[in-house]
Structures are given as C-alpha cells and as structure tokens.
KEPA-392539 format. One line per 4 residues: their letters; for each residue x, y negated, z of C-alpha. Coordinates in Angstrom, 2 decimals, padded with zeros to 5 digits. Last residue first. Layout:
<pts>
a) X/Y/Z | ...
</pts>
This chain:
<pts>
dqee) -007.53/005.48/021.50 | -004.31/004.65/023.35 | -003.19/008.30/023.58 | -003.79/008.82/019.85
aiea) -001.77/005.69/019.06 | 001.14/006.87/021.18 | 001.05/010.29/019.49 | 001.04/008.78/015.99
mqef) 003.90/006.48/016.94 | 005.96/009.36/018.32 | 005.32/011.49/015.22 | 006.29/008.65/012.90
meel) 009.46/007.98/014.91 | 010.47/011.66/014.84 | 009.82/011.81/011.11 | 011.97/008.70/010.67
hsrs) 014.82/010.26/012.64 | 014.54/013.48/010.61 | 014.56/011.54/007.34 | 017.73/009.78/008.37
adgt) 017.73/006.08/009.12 | 019.31/003.07/007.45 | 018.87/-000.46/008.66 | 016.41/-002.06/011.04
lrrl) 013.89/-000.18/013.14 | 011.08/-001.75/015.15 | 008.61/-000.21/017.56 | 005.16/-000.71/019.02
vngk) 004.32/-004.15/017.64 | 000.75/-004.98/018.62 | -002.16/-005.78/016.34 | -004.12/-002.63/017.08
hffi) -001.06/-000.49/016.41 | 002.00/-001.78/014.60 | 005.24/-000.03/013.62 | 007.88/-002.30/012.11
ltpt) 010.36/-000.99/009.54 | 013.22/-003.21/008.43 | 015.31/-002.53/005.33 | 016.67/-005.05/005.13
drir) 018.11/-007.57/007.52 | 016.95/-010.83/009.11 | 013.22/-010.19/009.32 | 011.90/-012.49/012.01
yent) 008.31/-011.22/011.88 | 006.87/-014.64/011.05 | 009.81/-015.46/008.77 | 009.41/-012.40/006.55
laph) 005.66/-012.82/006.61 | 005.99/-016.39/005.32 | 008.73/-015.34/002.87 | 006.38/-013.05/000.92
adin) 007.78/-012.42/-002.58 | 011.41/-012.23/-001.47 | 010.58/-010.08/001.55 | 008.66/-007.50/-000.48
vqgv) 006.29/-006.14/002.15 | 005.40/-002.45/001.95 | 002.60/-000.63/003.73 | 002.47/002.75/005.41
qira) -000.68/003.95/007.14 | -000.40/006.41/010.01 | -002.57/009.33/011.16 | -004.55/010.62/008.14
eyet) -001.83/009.57/005.68 | 000.95/011.22/007.70 | 002.38/013.53/005.02 | 001.63/011.12/002.18
aled) 003.15/008.12/003.95 | 006.08/010.34/004.96 | 006.81/011.06/001.29 | 006.64/007.37/000.36
lvpt) 008.84/006.56/003.35 | 011.49/008.98/002.08 | 011.26/007.53/-001.44 | 011.71/003.98/-000.07
ltkc) 014.74/004.74/002.12 | 017.30/005.29/-000.64 | 016.40/002.20/-002.66 | 015.96/000.19/000.54
lgcw) 019.57/000.95/001.47 | 020.71/-000.74/-001.74 | 018.70/-003.91/-001.17 | 018.37/-006.03/-004.36
eawf) 014.67/-005.27/-004.84 | 013.91/-006.20/-001.22 | 012.28/-004.43/001.74 | 010.05/-004.94/004.77
yaav) 008.21/-001.70/005.58 | 005.13/-002.13/007.74 | 004.35/001.18/009.46 | 000.71/000.95/010.45
plds) -001.07/002.68/013.33 | -004.68/003.50/012.49 | -007.65/001.35/013.47 | -006.28/-001.46/011.33
elve) -006.91/-005.05/012.38 | -003.26/-006.15/012.54 | -002.10/-004.16/009.54 | -004.58/-004.04/006.66
qefn) -006.80/-006.95/007.74 | -004.08/-009.28/008.98 | -001.65/-008.39/006.21 | -004.14/-008.79/003.34
dtnl) -003.59/-012.33/002.05 | -000.01/-012.77/003.28 | 001.06/-009.64/001.45 | 001.14/-005.88/001.91
em) 001.36/-003.40/-000.96 | 000.00/000.00/000.00
</pts>
C-alpha cells in the first residue's frame, strides 16, 4: 500500500490493524534489498499487520513529522501509537520476529 499525506491518517493512525510504515527512497541501496522482504512479509501477515510504503522524497511532510533521518526506516503503529522503530538493514529473521511481536502486542491490546 502506498502511503502519502492524504491517506496516512486513515490508513495508519486510524487502522484497526497494526501498520508497518516503511520509509524508503529510490536512491537507497539498502531499501532495494529490504523492499522484497517486506513485500513477502506483507503477504504472510496480511490478516494481522498492514504494510505501507512512504517514499521520503515524494512526501517530505511525513518524513519530517516522523523524524526520518536515515533510510530505510520501519515504524510500527497500532491505534495511532508508535510501538517500535527500526532504522537500517535487518535480516529476514529479525523482521519476522518484529512482525510477530507487533502482531502479538496488538492482539493483547484489542
């Protein structure tokens, strides 16, 4: 899901499911390796976590609001709150662990 200033509040902050907001850039080498992994996890966790992408160059207001200084940055939200933030590279197993933790936290809060 493509996130932007027009849909961020509805798709992320007001979502009933946890949302992993992925801040990336075309020129980011690490983003090119992380994006396919996140696409796979989005499919695997689609019933428990939504994944959305924010192109930092196209949406500087969101980039500034969430203080994105490095790419890639992944921020997990649930019910408008930031649960966790990860900046830089991460292995698939680490990301799977994070997704599972966020899904469990969200289920406990519901």
